DSSP file (Angstrom, degrees, kcal/mol; ACC not computed):
  #  RESIDUE AA STRUCTURE BP1 BP2  ACC     N-H-->O    O-->H-N    N-H-->O    O-->H-N    TCO  KAPPA ALPHA  PHI   PSI    X-CA   Y-CA   Z-CA
    1    1 A X              0   0    0      0, 0.0     2,-0.1     0, 0.0     0, 0.0   0.000 360.0 360.0 360.0 120.7    0.0    0.0    0.0
    2    2 A X     >  -     0   0    0      1,-0.1     4,-2.1     4,-0.0     5,-0.1  -0.257 360.0-105.8 -80.3 167.0    1.5    3.3   -1.2
    3    3 A X  H  > S+     0   0    0      1,-0.2     4,-2.7     2,-0.2     5,-0.2   0.855 119.6  58.2 -62.2 -35.3    1.4    6.6    0.5
    4    4 A X  H  > S+     0   0    0      2,-0.2     4,-2.6     1,-0.2    -1,-0.2   0.909 107.0  47.5 -61.2 -43.7   -1.1    7.9   -2.0
    5    5 A X  H  > S+     0   0    0      2,-0.2     4,-2.5     1,-0.2    -1,-0.2   0.886 111.4  50.1 -65.9 -38.7   -3.5    5.1   -1.0
    6    6 A X  H  X S+     0   0    0     -4,-2.1     4,-2.7     2,-0.2    -2,-0.2   0.956 111.9  48.9 -61.0 -48.9   -3.0    5.8    2.7
    7    7 A X  H  X S+     0   0    0     -4,-2.7     4,-2.9     1,-0.2    -2,-0.2   0.899 110.4  50.0 -59.7 -42.2   -3.7    9.5    2.1
    8    8 A X  H  X S+     0   0    0     -4,-2.6     4,-2.9     2,-0.2    -1,-0.2   0.924 110.7  49.7 -62.5 -44.4   -6.8    8.7    0.1
    9    9 A X  H  X S+     0   0    0     -4,-2.5     4,-2.4     2,-0.2    -2,-0.2   0.901 113.1  46.6 -60.3 -42.5   -8.1    6.4    2.8
   10   10 A X  H  X S+     0   0    0     -4,-2.7     4,-2.4     2,-0.2    -2,-0.2   0.940 114.0  48.7 -61.8 -46.3   -7.4    9.1    5.5
   11   11 A X  H  X S+     0   0    0     -4,-2.9     4,-2.4     1,-0.2    -2,-0.2   0.894 113.1  46.3 -62.7 -43.1   -9.1   11.7    3.2
   12   12 A X  H  X S+     0   0    0     -4,-2.9     4,-2.2     2,-0.2    -1,-0.2   0.891 112.9  49.7 -69.7 -38.3  -12.2    9.5    2.7
   13   13 A X  H  X S+     0   0    0     -4,-2.4     4,-1.8    -5,-0.2    -2,-0.2   0.875 112.7  47.5 -67.8 -36.6  -12.4    8.7    6.3
   14   14 A X  H  X S+     0   0    0     -4,-2.4     4,-2.4     2,-0.2     5,-0.2   0.906 110.6  51.7 -68.2 -42.6  -12.2   12.4    7.3
   15   15 A X  H  X S+     0   0    0     -4,-2.4     4,-2.3     1,-0.2    -2,-0.2   0.897 109.9  49.3 -61.2 -41.3  -14.8   13.2    4.6
   16   16 A X  H  X S+     0   0    0     -4,-2.2     4,-2.0     2,-0.2    -1,-0.2   0.861 111.1  50.3 -66.1 -36.9  -17.2   10.6    6.0
   17   17 A X  H  X S+     0   0    0     -4,-1.8     4,-2.0     2,-0.2    -2,-0.2   0.890 112.4  47.1 -69.9 -39.4  -16.7   11.9    9.6
   18   18 A X  H  X S+     0   0    0     -4,-2.4     4,-2.7     2,-0.2    -2,-0.2   0.911 111.5  50.3 -65.9 -43.1  -17.4   15.5    8.5
   19   19 A X  H  X S+     0   0    0     -4,-2.3     4,-2.1     1,-0.2    -2,-0.2   0.903 109.2  50.3 -64.9 -40.2  -20.4   14.5    6.6
   20   20 A X  H  X S+     0   0    0     -4,-2.0     4,-2.2     2,-0.2    -1,-0.2   0.901 110.3  53.0 -61.2 -42.8  -21.8   12.5    9.6
   21   21 A X  H  X S+     0   0    0     -4,-2.0     4,-2.8     2,-0.2    -2,-0.2   0.890 106.6  51.3 -59.7 -43.2  -21.1   15.7   11.8
   22   22 A X  H  X S+     0   0    0     -4,-2.7     4,-2.4     1,-0.2     5,-0.2   0.923 109.9  49.8 -63.1 -41.5  -23.1   17.8    9.4
   23   23 A X  H  X S+     0   0    0     -4,-2.1     4,-2.4     1,-0.2    -2,-0.2   0.893 112.2  47.6 -60.1 -40.7  -26.0   15.5    9.5
   24   24 A X  H  X S+     0   0    0     -4,-2.2     4,-2.5     2,-0.2    -2,-0.2   0.894 110.1  52.3 -64.2 -43.6  -25.9   15.4   13.2
   25   25 A X  H  X S+     0   0    0     -4,-2.8     4,-1.9     2,-0.2    -2,-0.2   0.892 112.0  45.4 -59.6 -42.5  -25.7   19.2   13.4
   26   26 A X  H  X S+     0   0    0     -4,-2.4     4,-2.5     2,-0.2     5,-0.2   0.911 112.8  51.3 -70.5 -39.8  -28.8   19.6   11.1
   27   27 A X  H  X S+     0   0    0     -4,-2.4     4,-2.3     1,-0.2    -2,-0.2   0.910 111.0  47.6 -57.9 -43.2  -30.7   17.0   13.1
   28   28 A X  H  X S+     0   0    0     -4,-2.5     4,-2.3     2,-0.2    -1,-0.2   0.846 111.1  51.4 -66.7 -35.6  -29.9   18.8   16.3
   29   29 A X  H  X S+     0   0    0     -4,-1.9     4,-2.4     2,-0.2    -2,-0.2   0.888 110.8  48.6 -67.2 -39.6  -30.9   22.1   14.8
   30   30 A X  H  X S+     0   0    0     -4,-2.5     4,-2.6     2,-0.2    35,-0.3   0.916 111.2  49.6 -67.6 -42.7  -34.3   20.6   13.6
   31   31 A X  H  X S+     0   0    0     -4,-2.3     4,-1.9     2,-0.2    -2,-0.2   0.913 111.9  48.4 -63.1 -42.7  -34.9   19.1   17.0
   32   32 A X  H  X S+     0   0    0     -4,-2.3     4,-2.2     2,-0.2    -2,-0.2   0.898 111.3  51.1 -63.7 -42.3  -34.1   22.5   18.7
   33   33 A X  H  X S+     0   0    0     -4,-2.4     4,-2.4     1,-0.2    -2,-0.2   0.918 108.8  50.5 -61.9 -41.0  -36.4   24.3   16.3
   34   34 A X  H  X S+     0   0    0     -4,-2.6     4,-1.8     1,-0.2    -1,-0.2   0.875 110.8  48.4 -66.9 -34.9  -39.2   21.8   17.0
   35   35 A X  H  X S+     0   0    0     -4,-1.9     4,-2.0     2,-0.2    -1,-0.2   0.839 110.3  52.5 -74.0 -30.7  -38.8   22.4   20.7
   36   36 A X  H  X S+     0   0    0     -4,-2.2     4,-2.3     2,-0.2    -2,-0.2   0.921 108.0  51.2 -63.3 -43.4  -38.8   26.2   20.1
   37   37 A X  H  X S+     0   0    0     -4,-2.4     4,-2.9     1,-0.2    -2,-0.2   0.916 106.3  54.1 -61.3 -43.8  -42.0   25.8   18.2
   38   38 A X  H  X S+     0   0    0     -4,-1.8     4,-2.3     1,-0.2    -1,-0.2   0.931 109.6  48.7 -56.7 -47.2  -43.5   23.8   21.2
   39   39 A X  H  X S+     0   0    0     -4,-2.0     4,-0.9     2,-0.2    -1,-0.2   0.892 111.7  49.1 -61.1 -38.8  -42.6   26.8   23.5
   40   40 A X  H >X S+     0   0    0     -4,-2.3     3,-1.0     2,-0.2     4,-0.6   0.948 109.3  51.8 -65.2 -46.2  -44.2   29.2   21.0
   41   41 A X  H >< S+     0   0    0     -4,-2.9     3,-1.3     1,-0.3    -2,-0.2   0.902 105.2  56.6 -55.8 -45.4  -47.4   27.0   20.9
   42   42 A X  H 3< S+     0   0    0     -4,-2.3    -1,-0.3     1,-0.2    -2,-0.2   0.759 109.8  46.9 -58.8 -26.6  -47.6   27.1   24.7
   43   43 A X  H << S+     0   0    0     -3,-1.0    65,-0.4    -4,-0.9    -1,-0.2   0.464  82.6 113.4 -99.5   0.6  -47.6   30.9   24.6
   44   44 A X  S << S-     0   0    0     -3,-1.3    63,-0.2    -4,-0.6    62,-0.0  -0.438  81.4 -90.9 -71.3 145.3  -50.2   31.5   21.9
   45   45 A X        -     0   0    0     61,-2.7     9,-0.2     1,-0.1    -1,-0.1  -0.212  30.8-128.0 -57.9 144.4  -53.4   33.1   23.1
   46   46 A X        +     0   0    0      4,-0.1    -1,-0.1    -3,-0.1     2,-0.1   0.011  65.6 126.0 -89.7  30.0  -56.1   30.6   24.1
   47   47 A X  S  > S-     0   0    0     59,-0.1     4,-2.8     1,-0.1     5,-0.3  -0.328  79.6 -99.7 -75.7 171.1  -58.8   32.1   22.0
   48   48 A X  H  > S+     0   0    0      1,-0.2     4,-2.0     2,-0.2     5,-0.1   0.931 125.9  42.3 -58.6 -44.5  -60.6   29.8   19.5
   49   49 A X  H  > S+     0   0    0      2,-0.2     4,-2.9     1,-0.2     5,-0.3   0.884 113.1  55.1 -73.2 -37.7  -58.5   31.0   16.5
   50   50 A X  H  > S+     0   0    0      1,-0.2     4,-2.3     2,-0.2    -2,-0.2   0.918 108.7  46.6 -60.7 -41.6  -55.3   30.8   18.7
   51   51 A X  H  X S+     0   0    0     -4,-2.8     4,-1.8     2,-0.2    -1,-0.2   0.917 113.5  49.0 -63.0 -44.4  -56.0   27.3   19.6
   52   52 A X  H  X S+     0   0    0     -4,-2.0     4,-1.9    -5,-0.3     3,-0.2   0.953 115.0  43.5 -63.4 -48.3  -56.7   26.3   16.0
   53   53 A X  H  X S+     0   0    0     -4,-2.9     4,-2.8     1,-0.2    -1,-0.2   0.833 111.4  55.0 -65.2 -34.6  -53.5   28.0   14.8
   54   54 A X  H  X S+     0   0    0     -4,-2.3     4,-2.1    -5,-0.3    -1,-0.2   0.841 107.1  50.1 -68.9 -31.6  -51.4   26.6   17.6
   55   55 A X  H  X S+     0   0    0     -4,-1.8     4,-2.1    -3,-0.2    -2,-0.2   0.925 112.1  47.4 -68.7 -45.7  -52.4   23.1   16.8
   56   56 A X  H  X S+     0   0    0     -4,-1.9     4,-2.5     1,-0.2     5,-0.3   0.918 113.8  47.6 -64.3 -42.9  -51.5   23.6   13.1
   57   57 A X  H  X S+     0   0    0     -4,-2.8     4,-2.6     1,-0.2     5,-0.3   0.882 109.3  54.1 -64.2 -37.5  -48.2   25.2   14.1
   58   58 A X  H  X S+     0   0    0     -4,-2.1     4,-1.3    -5,-0.2    -1,-0.2   0.909 111.8  44.1 -60.9 -42.1  -47.5   22.3   16.5
   59   59 A X  H  X S+     0   0    0     -4,-2.1     4,-1.4     2,-0.2    -2,-0.2   0.964 121.5  36.8 -70.0 -51.3  -48.0   19.7   13.8
   60   60 A X  H  X S+     0   0    0     -4,-2.5     4,-0.8     1,-0.2    34,-0.2   0.914 117.4  51.7 -69.4 -41.2  -46.0   21.5   10.9
   61   61 A X  H  < S+     0   0    0     -4,-2.6     4,-0.3    -5,-0.3    -1,-0.2   0.765 117.0  37.3 -69.1 -29.0  -43.3   22.9   13.3
   62   62 A X  H  X S+     0   0    0     -4,-1.3     4,-1.3    -5,-0.3     3,-0.5   0.699 103.3  71.0 -95.6 -17.9  -42.5   19.5   14.9
   63   63 A X  H  X S+     0   0    0     -4,-1.4     4,-3.7     1,-0.2     5,-0.3   0.812  84.3  70.2 -68.7 -26.6  -42.9   17.3   11.9
   64   64 A X  H  X S+     0   0    0     -4,-0.8     4,-1.7     1,-0.2    -1,-0.2   0.902 101.5  43.2 -60.5 -43.1  -39.7   18.7   10.3
   65   65 A X  H  > S+     0   0    0     -3,-0.5     4,-1.9   -35,-0.3    -1,-0.2   0.915 116.4  48.6 -69.9 -39.2  -37.4   16.9   12.8
   66   66 A X  H  X S+     0   0    0     -4,-1.3     4,-1.4     1,-0.2    -2,-0.2   0.926 112.1  47.7 -63.5 -45.6  -39.4   13.7   12.6
   67   67 A X  H  X S+     0   0    0     -4,-3.7     4,-2.5     1,-0.2    -1,-0.2   0.820 107.1  57.4 -64.9 -31.3  -39.4   13.8    8.8
   68   68 A X  H  X S+     0   0    0     -4,-1.7     4,-1.8    -5,-0.3    -1,-0.2   0.927 104.7  51.2 -64.9 -43.9  -35.7   14.4    8.7
   69   69 A X  H  < S+     0   0    0     -4,-1.9     4,-0.3     1,-0.2    -1,-0.2   0.885 111.1  49.1 -59.3 -36.0  -35.1   11.2   10.7
   70   70 A X  H >< S+     0   0    0     -4,-1.4     3,-1.7     1,-0.2    -2,-0.2   0.898 106.8  56.0 -67.9 -43.5  -37.3    9.4    8.1
   71   71 A X  H >< S+     0   0    0     -4,-2.5     3,-1.7     1,-0.3    -2,-0.2   0.818  95.8  64.8 -62.6 -27.7  -35.2   11.0    5.3
   72   72 A X  T 3< S+     0   0    0     -4,-1.8    -1,-0.3     1,-0.3    -2,-0.2   0.684 104.4  47.4 -70.2 -14.1  -32.0    9.5    6.7
   73   73 A X  T <  S+     0   0    0     -3,-1.7    -1,-0.3    -4,-0.3    -2,-0.2   0.045  81.2 148.4-108.0  24.7  -33.5    6.0    6.0
   74   74 A X    <   -     0   0    0     -3,-1.7     3,-0.1     1,-0.1    -3,-0.1  -0.254  47.4-139.2 -63.2 152.4  -34.6    6.8    2.5
   75   75 A X  S    S+     0   0    0      1,-0.1     2,-0.3     2,-0.0    -1,-0.1   0.619  77.8   0.4 -87.9 -16.7  -34.4    3.8    0.2
   76   76 A X  S  > S-     0   0    0      1,-0.1     4,-2.4     0, 0.0     5,-0.1  -0.948  79.4 -95.1-159.2 171.4  -33.0    5.7   -2.8
   77   77 A X  H  > S+     0   0    0     -2,-0.3     4,-2.7     2,-0.2     5,-0.2   0.906 125.1  51.2 -60.4 -42.7  -31.9    9.2   -3.9
   78   78 A X  H  > S+     0   0    0      1,-0.2     4,-2.4     2,-0.2    -1,-0.2   0.922 110.5  48.5 -61.9 -42.2  -35.3    9.9   -5.4
   79   79 A X  H  > S+     0   0    0      2,-0.2     4,-2.3     1,-0.2    -1,-0.2   0.906 112.7  49.6 -65.1 -40.8  -37.0    8.8   -2.1
   80   80 A X  H  X S+     0   0    0     -4,-2.4     4,-2.3     2,-0.2    -2,-0.2   0.905 110.3  49.3 -63.0 -41.0  -34.5   11.1   -0.1
   81   81 A X  H  X S+     0   0    0     -4,-2.7     4,-1.8     1,-0.2    -2,-0.2   0.916 111.8  50.1 -66.4 -42.6  -35.2   14.0   -2.4
   82   82 A X  H  X S+     0   0    0     -4,-2.4     4,-1.6     1,-0.2    -1,-0.2   0.915 111.2  47.1 -58.3 -46.4  -38.9   13.5   -1.9
   83   83 A X  H  X S+     0   0    0     -4,-2.3     4,-1.6     1,-0.2    -1,-0.2   0.855 110.9  52.3 -64.8 -37.3  -38.7   13.3    1.8
   84   84 A X  H  X S+     0   0    0     -4,-2.3     4,-2.0     1,-0.2    -1,-0.2   0.800 107.1  53.0 -68.6 -29.9  -36.5   16.4    1.9
   85   85 A X  H  X S+     0   0    0     -4,-1.8     4,-2.6     2,-0.2    -2,-0.2   0.829 105.5  55.0 -76.1 -30.8  -39.2   18.3   -0.2
   86   86 A X  H  X S+     0   0    0     -4,-1.6     4,-2.5     2,-0.2     5,-0.2   0.935 108.0  48.6 -60.9 -44.8  -41.8   17.2    2.4
   87   87 A X  H  X S+     0   0    0     -4,-1.6     4,-2.4     1,-0.2    -2,-0.2   0.920 109.9  52.3 -64.0 -43.5  -39.7   18.8    5.1
   88   88 A X  H  X S+     0   0    0     -4,-2.0     4,-2.6     2,-0.2    -1,-0.2   0.936 109.0  49.3 -53.4 -49.5  -39.4   22.0    2.9
   89   89 A X  H  X S+     0   0    0     -4,-2.6     4,-2.6     1,-0.2     5,-0.2   0.933 111.6  48.9 -58.4 -44.6  -43.2   22.2    2.5
   90   90 A X  H  X S+     0   0    0     -4,-2.5     4,-2.2     1,-0.2    -1,-0.2   0.862 110.4  52.5 -66.8 -32.5  -43.7   21.8    6.4
   91   91 A X  H  X S+     0   0    0     -4,-2.4     4,-2.3    -5,-0.2    -2,-0.2   0.946 110.7  46.5 -67.1 -45.2  -41.1   24.5    6.9
   92   92 A X  H  X S+     0   0    0     -4,-2.6     4,-2.3     2,-0.2    -2,-0.2   0.895 112.4  50.0 -63.6 -39.4  -42.9   26.9    4.6
   93   93 A X  H  X S+     0   0    0     -4,-2.6     4,-2.1     2,-0.2    -1,-0.2   0.888 110.5  50.4 -62.8 -41.2  -46.2   26.1    6.2
   94   94 A X  H  X S+     0   0    0     -4,-2.2     4,-2.6    -5,-0.2    -2,-0.2   0.913 108.7  52.6 -63.1 -42.4  -44.7   26.7    9.6
   95   95 A X  H  X S+     0   0    0     -4,-2.3     4,-2.1     2,-0.2    -2,-0.2   0.949 110.3  46.6 -56.7 -54.7  -43.4   30.0    8.4
   96   96 A X  H  X S+     0   0    0     -4,-2.3     4,-2.3     1,-0.2    -1,-0.2   0.875 112.4  50.6 -58.7 -40.0  -46.7   31.2    7.1
   97   97 A X  H  X S+     0   0    0     -4,-2.1     4,-2.7     2,-0.2    -1,-0.2   0.915 108.7  51.9 -68.2 -42.8  -48.5   30.1   10.3
   98   98 A X  H  X S+     0   0    0     -4,-2.6     4,-2.4     1,-0.2    -1,-0.2   0.911 110.2  49.8 -56.9 -44.5  -45.9   32.0   12.5
   99   99 A X  H  X S+     0   0    0     -4,-2.1     4,-3.3     2,-0.2    -2,-0.2   0.903 109.7  49.5 -63.0 -44.1  -46.5   35.1   10.4
  100  100 A X  H  X S+     0   0    0     -4,-2.3     4,-2.3     2,-0.2    -2,-0.2   0.934 111.4  48.9 -63.3 -44.8  -50.3   34.8   10.8
  101  101 A X  H  <>S+     0   0    0     -4,-2.7     5,-2.4     2,-0.2     6,-0.4   0.917 114.8  46.2 -60.0 -41.8  -50.0   34.4   14.6
  102  102 A X  H ><5S+     0   0    0     -4,-2.4     3,-1.5    -5,-0.2     5,-0.2   0.956 114.0  46.4 -66.6 -49.2  -47.7   37.3   14.8
  103  103 A X  H 3<5S+     0   0    0     -4,-3.3    -1,-0.2     1,-0.3    -2,-0.2   0.780 110.9  52.3 -62.2 -29.2  -49.8   39.6   12.6
  104  104 A X  T 3<5S-     0   0    0     -4,-2.3    -1,-0.3    -5,-0.2    -2,-0.2   0.353 110.4-123.1 -86.4   4.4  -52.9   38.7   14.4
  105  105 A X  T < 5 +     0   0    0     -3,-1.5    -3,-0.2    -4,-0.2    -2,-0.1   0.889  66.5 139.9  57.3  44.7  -51.3   39.6   17.7
  106  106 A X      < +     0   0    0     -5,-2.4   -61,-2.7    -6,-0.2     2,-0.3   0.297  61.7  57.8 -93.6   8.7  -52.0   36.1   19.1
  107  107 A X  S    S-     0   0    0     -6,-0.4     2,-0.2    -5,-0.2   -63,-0.1  -0.987  98.5 -96.1-142.8 142.2  -48.5   36.2   20.7
  108  108 A X    >   -     0   0    0    -65,-0.4     3,-1.0    -2,-0.3     6,-0.2  -0.421  27.5-147.0 -65.1 131.1  -46.9   38.6   23.2
  109  109 A X  T 3  S+     0   0    0      1,-0.2    -1,-0.2    -2,-0.2    56,-0.0   0.739  93.7  61.7 -72.5 -24.3  -44.8   41.1   21.3
  110  110 A X  T 3  S+     0   0    0      2,-0.0     2,-0.6    56,-0.0    -1,-0.2   0.541  84.0  91.8 -81.3  -6.4  -42.2   41.4   24.1
  111  111 A X    X   -     0   0    0     -3,-1.0     3,-0.8     1,-0.1     4,-0.4  -0.812  62.4-160.1 -93.0 119.3  -41.3   37.7   23.9
  112  112 A X  T 3> S+     0   0    0     -2,-0.6     4,-2.4     1,-0.2     5,-0.2   0.483  73.2  89.7 -78.1  -1.7  -38.4   37.2   21.5
  113  113 A X  H 3> S+     0   0    0      1,-0.2     4,-2.4     2,-0.2    -1,-0.2   0.832  85.3  54.6 -65.5 -29.9  -39.1   33.5   20.9
  114  114 A X  H <> S+     0   0    0     -3,-0.8     4,-2.5    -6,-0.2    -1,-0.2   0.964 110.2  45.0 -66.7 -49.3  -41.4   34.4   17.9
  115  115 A X  H  > S+     0   0    0     -4,-0.4     4,-2.4     1,-0.2    -2,-0.2   0.912 114.2  49.2 -58.6 -44.5  -38.8   36.4   16.2
  116  116 A X  H  X S+     0   0    0     -4,-2.4     4,-3.0     2,-0.2     5,-0.3   0.914 111.0  50.1 -61.2 -42.3  -36.1   33.7   16.8
  117  117 A X  H  X S+     0   0    0     -4,-2.4     4,-2.2     1,-0.2    -2,-0.2   0.915 111.4  48.5 -68.0 -39.1  -38.4   31.0   15.5
  118  118 A X  H  X S+     0   0    0     -4,-2.5     4,-1.9     2,-0.2    -1,-0.2   0.907 113.2  47.6 -65.3 -41.6  -39.1   33.0   12.3
  119  119 A X  H  X S+     0   0    0     -4,-2.4     4,-1.9     2,-0.2    -2,-0.2   0.914 113.3  46.5 -64.3 -48.8  -35.5   33.7   11.8
  120  120 A X  H  X S+     0   0    0     -4,-3.0     4,-2.5     1,-0.2     5,-0.2   0.872 109.9  55.3 -62.5 -37.3  -34.5   30.0   12.3
  121  121 A X  H  X S+     0   0    0     -4,-2.2     4,-2.3    -5,-0.3    -2,-0.2   0.922 106.9  50.5 -60.1 -43.6  -37.3   28.9   10.0
  122  122 A X  H  X S+     0   0    0     -4,-1.9     4,-2.0     1,-0.2    -1,-0.2   0.897 110.5  49.0 -65.0 -38.6  -36.0   31.1    7.2
  123  123 A X  H  X S+     0   0    0     -4,-1.9     4,-2.2     1,-0.2    -1,-0.2   0.898 111.2  49.4 -66.7 -39.6  -32.5   29.7    7.7
  124  124 A X  H  X S+     0   0    0     -4,-2.5     4,-2.4     2,-0.2     5,-0.2   0.859 107.5  54.9 -66.2 -34.7  -33.8   26.2    7.6
  125  125 A X  H  X S+     0   0    0     -4,-2.3     4,-2.3    -5,-0.2    -2,-0.2   0.960 109.2  47.4 -60.2 -48.6  -35.7   26.9    4.5
  126  126 A X  H  X S+     0   0    0     -4,-2.0     4,-2.0     1,-0.2    -2,-0.2   0.884 111.5  51.0 -62.4 -40.3  -32.6   28.1    2.8
  127  127 A X  H  X S+     0   0    0     -4,-2.2     4,-2.8     1,-0.2    -1,-0.2   0.928 111.6  47.3 -60.4 -43.6  -30.6   25.0    3.9
  128  128 A X  H  X S+     0   0    0     -4,-2.4     4,-2.4     2,-0.2     5,-0.2   0.857 109.1  53.4 -70.8 -35.4  -33.3   22.6    2.6
  129  129 A X  H  X S+     0   0    0     -4,-2.3     4,-2.0    -5,-0.2    -1,-0.2   0.960 114.6  42.8 -62.4 -47.3  -33.6   24.4   -0.8
  130  130 A X  H  X S+     0   0    0     -4,-2.0     4,-2.8     1,-0.2    -2,-0.2   0.916 114.0  50.0 -64.6 -45.3  -29.8   24.1   -1.2
  131  131 A X  H  X S+     0   0    0     -4,-2.8     4,-2.3     1,-0.2    -1,-0.2   0.873 110.6  49.9 -64.9 -35.1  -29.7   20.5    0.0
  132  132 A X  H  X S+     0   0    0     -4,-2.4     4,-1.9     2,-0.2    -1,-0.2   0.936 111.2  49.0 -66.5 -44.4  -32.5   19.4   -2.3
  133  133 A X  H  X S+     0   0    0     -4,-2.0     4,-1.0    -5,-0.2    -2,-0.2   0.940 112.9  48.4 -59.7 -46.8  -30.7   21.0   -5.3
  134  134 A X  H >< S+     0   0    0     -4,-2.8     3,-0.7     1,-0.2    -1,-0.2   0.921 110.6  50.3 -58.5 -43.3  -27.5   19.3   -4.3
  135  135 A X  H 3< S+     0   0    0     -4,-2.3    -1,-0.2     1,-0.2    -2,-0.2   0.830 109.5  51.0 -65.2 -32.7  -29.2   15.9   -3.9
  136  136 A X  H 3< S-     0   0    0     -4,-1.9     3,-0.3     1,-0.2    -1,-0.2   0.661 110.1-130.6 -80.5 -15.8  -30.9   16.3   -7.3
  137  137 A X    <<  -     0   0    0     -4,-1.0    -1,-0.2    -3,-0.7    -2,-0.1  -0.388  36.5 -56.9  92.3-173.1  -27.5   17.1   -9.0
  138  138 A X  S    S+     0   0    0     -2,-0.1    -1,-0.2    -3,-0.1    -4,-0.1  -0.037  72.0 151.6-103.2  33.8  -26.7   19.8  -11.3
  139  139 A X     >  -     0   0    0     -3,-0.3     4,-2.5     1,-0.1     3,-0.3  -0.410  52.5-122.7 -58.6 138.7  -29.3   19.2  -14.1
  140  140 A X  H  > S+     0   0    0      1,-0.2     4,-2.2     2,-0.2     5,-0.2   0.872 108.5  46.7 -55.4 -46.1  -30.1   22.5  -15.7
  141  141 A X  H  > S+     0   0    0      1,-0.2     4,-1.4     2,-0.2    -1,-0.2   0.843 113.0  50.1 -68.3 -30.7  -33.8   22.5  -15.1
  142  142 A X  H  > S+     0   0    0     -3,-0.3     4,-2.3     2,-0.2    -2,-0.2   0.869 108.0  54.5 -71.8 -38.5  -33.3   21.5  -11.5
  143  143 A X  H  X S+     0   0    0     -4,-2.5     4,-2.7     1,-0.2     5,-0.2   0.940 106.7  50.0 -61.3 -45.1  -30.7   24.3  -11.1
  144  144 A X  H  X S+     0   0    0     -4,-2.2     4,-2.5     1,-0.2    -1,-0.2   0.876 107.3  54.8 -67.2 -32.8  -33.2   26.9  -12.3
  145  145 A X  H  X S+     0   0    0     -4,-1.4     4,-2.9     2,-0.2    -1,-0.2   0.939 110.0  47.4 -61.1 -47.0  -35.8   25.5   -9.8
  146  146 A X  H  X S+     0   0    0     -4,-2.3     4,-2.4     1,-0.2     5,-0.2   0.923 113.0  48.5 -63.7 -43.8  -33.2   26.1   -7.0
  147  147 A X  H  X S+     0   0    0     -4,-2.7     4,-2.7     2,-0.2    -1,-0.2   0.907 111.8  48.2 -59.7 -42.0  -32.5   29.5   -8.2
  148  148 A X  H  X S+     0   0    0     -4,-2.5     4,-2.9    -5,-0.2     5,-0.2   0.935 112.6  48.8 -63.1 -46.4  -36.2   30.4   -8.4
  149  149 A X  H  X S+     0   0    0     -4,-2.9     4,-2.6     2,-0.2    -2,-0.2   0.916 114.0  46.4 -59.5 -44.1  -36.8   29.0   -4.9
  150  150 A X  H  X S+     0   0    0     -4,-2.4     4,-2.6     2,-0.2     5,-0.2   0.913 113.7  48.3 -66.8 -41.7  -33.9   31.0   -3.5
  151  151 A X  H  X S+     0   0    0     -4,-2.7     4,-2.5    -5,-0.2     6,-0.3   0.927 111.9  48.6 -64.3 -42.9  -34.9   34.1   -5.3
  152  152 A X  H  X>S+     0   0    0     -4,-2.9     5,-2.4     1,-0.2     4,-0.9   0.922 113.3  49.3 -62.2 -42.2  -38.6   33.8   -4.1
  153  153 A X  H  <5S+     0   0    0     -4,-2.6     3,-0.5    -5,-0.2    -2,-0.2   0.924 114.2  43.6 -63.3 -43.7  -37.3   33.2   -0.6
  154  154 A X  H  <5S+     0   0    0     -4,-2.6    -1,-0.2     1,-0.2    -2,-0.2   0.848 117.4  45.1 -71.7 -33.7  -35.0   36.2   -0.6
  155  155 A X  H  <5S-     0   0    0     -4,-2.5    -1,-0.2    -5,-0.2    -2,-0.2   0.464 115.0-108.6 -92.5   0.9  -37.6   38.6   -2.3
  156  156 A X  T  <5S+     0   0    0     -4,-0.9     5,-0.3     4,-0.6    -3,-0.2   0.655  77.9 129.0  88.2  10.9  -40.5   37.5   -0.1
  157  157 A X  S   <S+     0   0    0     -5,-2.4    -4,-0.1    -6,-0.3    -5,-0.1   0.933  78.3   0.2 -67.9 -96.3  -42.3   35.6   -2.8
  158  158 A X  S    S+     0   0    0      1,-0.2    -5,-0.1    -9,-0.1    -1,-0.1   0.836 147.3  25.6 -69.6 -32.4  -43.4   32.1   -2.0
  159  159 A X  S    S-     0   0    0      1,-0.2    -1,-0.2    -7,-0.2    -6,-0.1   0.564 100.2-133.6-111.7  -8.2  -42.0   32.2    1.6
  160  160 A X        -     0   0    0     -8,-0.3    -4,-0.6     2,-0.0     2,-0.3  -0.281  27.4 -77.2  85.0-175.5  -41.9   35.7    2.5
  161  161 A X        -     0   0    0     -5,-0.3     2,-0.1    -6,-0.2    -7,-0.1  -0.874  41.3 -95.9-123.2 157.0  -39.1   37.6    4.2
  162  162 A X        -     0   0    0     -2,-0.3     2,-0.4    -8,-0.1   -47,-0.0  -0.482  46.3-173.7 -66.2 140.3  -37.7   37.9    7.7
  163  163 A X        -     0   0    0     -2,-0.1     2,-0.4   -48,-0.1   -45,-0.1  -0.973  27.5-109.7-137.0 151.9  -39.2   40.8    9.5
  164  164 A X        -     0   0    0     -2,-0.4     2,-0.6     2,-0.0   -49,-0.0  -0.647  28.8-137.7 -80.4 133.6  -38.5   42.4   12.8
  165  165 A X              0   0    0     -2,-0.4   -50,-0.1     1,-0.1    -1,-0.0  -0.841 360.0 360.0 -97.2 124.7  -41.2   41.9   15.3
  166  166 A X              0   0    0     -2,-0.6    -1,-0.1   -56,-0.0   -57,-0.1   0.415 360.0 360.0 -98.2 360.0  -41.9   45.0   17.4
């Protein structure tokens, strides 16, 4: 076994360790996001509409971590991409729900958890848009989809924009 082979083995091993760390970091982030959503849900006003929206937020906001665990066991690349797209849809639904709750004043404005949840939600959307594009490869039509989604996200199109909560 030559030095080049040893270096390739070390490089491959290091690459796999870094890849595993990234997966764990994202999983931890999604779990933390889900628990933050639970905290937000607990603080939403107990009016009829507040209860309705808090249930919806609880379902969509906690499903992202659970679905990510399922994506890790995907049976194929196509299955993985599909599961990642489900997570992205749930993140977008969560984002809209958070904005409705905020705009309808169903949450205390002096509590920073709402602004933190919206910010983290936006960051996770960006991560999943990029991850899906990477998993799909660099096919031209898929690239343009990624670019469209990122542009919509940044311009406030499909997902809206981050806003400061006063």
